[in-house]
N, C-alpha and C positions, 0 to 999 in steps of 0.2 A: 838545762832546767833551772840553774841558779843564776842565769844572766841578769835577772832583776836585782840581784845582790852585788853585781859588779864582776861576776866571774865569767870568763869565756869558757867555751867547751874544753879547750886545752887545760885551763886552770882547774876546772872541776875534775877532769880526768886525773890530773897529777895529785890533787888533794885526795881523791878516792883511793888512788894507788898508795899514797903514804899512809892512809888509814889501814888499808889491807896488808901492807908490807912495811911496817915501821922500821925494819932493819935496812931497807933500801937506801942507798946513797944517790947522788945525782946521776952517776953513770948507770946505776941499776934502773932508775926510773926512766931514763932516756931509752935504754935498751928495751924495757918492758913495753913502752908506748910508741916505740919507733920514732923518737924525737932526738934532736941534738942536745948536747949538754947545755949550750947557750939558751935553747928554748926552755929548758927546765929551770935554769937559773933565773931567767926573766920572769917565769911564772911564779917562782918562789918569792921574788921581790913583791909581786902583786899580792900573794897570799899572806906575806908578812905584814904588808900595809893594811890588809883586811883583818888582821889578827887571827887568821886561821892556821898560821904556822908560826912557831916560836923558836928562836935561837936558844940553844942550850947554854948554860952558864960556863961550864968547864970545858966544853968541846966545841970545835968549830963545825957543828952540825945543826940541823934543824929537825923539828918534829912537828907532826900535825896536832893541832888542838882538837880535843874530842868534839864531835859535831854538836853534842848536847849543849856544850858551852860556847864554842866558836860560832857556829851557824846561828844559834839562837841570839847571841849578842849582836852579830852582824845584822840579823833581821830587825832587831829592836832599833839599831842605829839607823838603818835605812827608813824604817817607819817614822822615827823621830825627825829625820831630814825631810821626809814627805810632809809631815805635820807642820814643820817650820815653813816649808815652801807654800803650803796651803794658806797658812796665816799671812804670809807676805802677799799672796795673791788677793786674799780678802781685804788686806789693808790697801793694796793698790786699787781694788775695785771701789772701796769706800772713798779713797782720795779722788778717783776719777768722777764718781758721782757728786762729790762735794764741789769739785772744780766746775763740772758741767752745770750744777745748780746755781753756783755763783755767777757763771757766765750768762745763763738764761735770765737771772734776776737783773743783771747789769744791762742786758739788751732791752729788757722790758722797761727799765727806768732810765734808759739812755745814759747809763753811767760807764759805758765802756764800748769798745768796738773791736772787730776782728780785722787784723792786718794779714792779708793773704800774700804769701810769697816773701822771699828774702828782700827783694827790692822795696816792697812796701814798708818793711821793718826799717830798712836803712833810711828811707826818706823820712819816716816819722822820727827816727833818732836824730836826724839832721835838724828837724824842726825843734825838737826838744832841747838840743844843745844850744840853740839860739834863744829859746824862751826861758831856760832854767835861770833861776834867780839865786838860789841858796846852795843846793847840793845835788850831786848825782852819784849814786852808789850802784855797784854792779857786781854780780858773780859771773865769772867767765870760765866755765868748764871747757873741756875739749883739748887741753894741752896746748901745744904750739899753735899760735895764731896764724891764720892765712895772711901772707904778705899783702894781698889786696884789701883785706879787712883792716890791717894796720894802716895802710895808706889812706883809707877812707875815714878812719877814726881819729888819726893823729891831728889833722888840722882842726877838727871839731873840738877836741879836748883842749887844744892850745887856745882857741878862741874863748872857750868857757872859762878856762883858768885865768886868762887875761882879764876877764870881766869880774873876777873874784869869786867864781863858783867853786865850791869845794868838791873835789872828785876823789872818791875812794873805790878801789877795785881789788877784788880777790881773785887770784889765778890759782891754778894747780901747781903743786911743787914741781911737776914734770917740766914746766916751762924753763926752769933753771938749767935744763940740759939743751935748750934750743937757743943758740946765740942771737937769732933775729928777734924773737919775742922778748928775750931777756934784755937786749939792748934797747928795745922800744920801751919796755916798762921802766928801765932806769932813766931813760931820757925824759919820760913823763914825770918821774919823781923829781928830777932836776928842775922841772918847771913848776913844781908845787903839788903834783898829784901824790896821793898816798896809795901804795901798793903792798899787798901782803899775799902770801901763798899758803895753801893748806893741801893735805894729801888728796882729798876728794871733795867734790861739791855736790849738793843735792839737786841743783837745777841751774839753768841760765836765768838771770834776773837783772832787770834794770829798774831803778826807782829814781824819779826826779822830783825834787822838792817835797818829798814825802806825800805827794798828792797823786802821782801817776806811776803805775807799775806796769812793766811789760814782762810777760812770761811766754815761753814757746807754746804753740798749740800742741806740739808733740815733742817732749823732751828728747826723744830718740832722734828726731829729724827736725832741727830748728829751721831748715830751709823752707818748711811748709808755711811758716809765718808765726805771728805772735798774737796774744790776747792783751789788749790795752785795758787796764782796769783803773777806775777812778773811785770806787767804793772805799770810803774811809776805813771801814773795818778790815777789808781785804788788804789794802795797802799798809795799814798799821801792822797787821800780822806778818806780811812779807818783809817789812822793814825790821821787825823783831828778829826774823830768821836771819837776815843779813847781819845784824849786830852780833848775833850769837856766833855765826861763822867768823866774822871779823875778829872777835875777841880771841879766837883760837889760832889765828894766822901768825905767820912770821914775816916781818918786814922784808921786802925784796932785797934790801941792802945788807941783810944779815943772813948767815947760813942757818938752816933749821937746826935747832938744838935737840940733843938726845934726852930721853926721859931717864928716870931713875934706874931703868933696866938696861940702859945703853942703846935703846931703840930710837931710830929717827922717826918723825911723824909718819913718813911713808911706810916704813917697816911695820909700825904699830897698826896702821890702817890696813895693810895687807893681811896681817894675822887676823884682824877682826873680820875682814871680808870673808876670808876662807873659813873662819870659825862659824860665820853666819850661813855657810852653805854655798858661797859663790865658787864657781869654777875658776881655774887660772885665767880663762878667756874673759869672763865677766869682770874679774878683779882688774885685769889689764885695762879693760874699757873704762872702768870706774876711775882708775888712777891715771888714765891717759898715757900709759907706757906700753911698750911692746910685750908680747907674750914671753919672749926670751928674757926680758928684764925681770918679769915676775918670777920665772923659773930660776933665774940666777940669784935673785934676792932670797927666794925660799930655800934654795940649796945652801946659801950662806947661813941663813937662820937655823936650818937643820943641823949644820956643822957646829954652830955656836951652842946649840942645845945638846950636843953630844948624842944625837939621835941617829938611828940607822934607817928610818923611814919617815914619810910625811905624817903617818898616823901617830907614830911615837913622838914626833916633834910637836904635834898639836897637843898631845897629852901632857908633855913636859912643859910646854909654854903655859898651859892652863895651870899646872901645878905651881909654877914659879910666879904666877900672877901677871904674866905678860899680856894676857887677854882676859 
């Protein structure tokens, strides 16, 4: 009945038993519900995370929080998360409508075009690399770059740099863990390109001479193609977005610095993502790192915060001003 609040049937049964029999220990609960001690301990960890069970100060025991307080607070938290998610969806809906309207306007005034498929995008980038006169800037999410992508981009960038075109690229911090991508980025820097990294990026983006911008048709699947935009207003706005991201990046030749709380940019971004309601899986996708890396990083942060649960770690991180 309480699955909507994150409780399994087993978790709920153990919570009800603790309310009815506050004197029961782990073994008593296990015997009462025909469970193993490990089952009970696992459920207790979940109940502690949900703030339905609290550890005592003086004893190595736990007690159930009164339902009037614990379940009501949990319900309020879930409702708040749903409200935040609804706001995010509304924001996404508005963004989609805005992009669709901009695209329709561009088609009407022949100020842009649709590039269908990855091959069309690559062909257009090849053309732009030869026609660029001043500058090419890009945001490259997705973490480690595909070797075939590197092989196709490298000669284009070399030619553009040789002609005096300024190139600036922002990658994710996670590429620092990929020898191939890191080596490529550093080789481009040696030729004159400027590269920085940030923990996460809003979208894939290429802007040439502040006149032409390419954005993916679908940010989730860039292989579907791109939208090429020439509208001065749209390109100017996207260029401002690039500059904002660029200003927060760390040069590829330098290690990311820790902030005043001792957090790396990636750790700080992880805390913000989780505080905004992201799951471990969506945070991993945003940072372009593995789920195991997210969990390992969060476990280390929880230990640094002297917390016994993820929920307590979030509360403590907020109290210390980390997020």
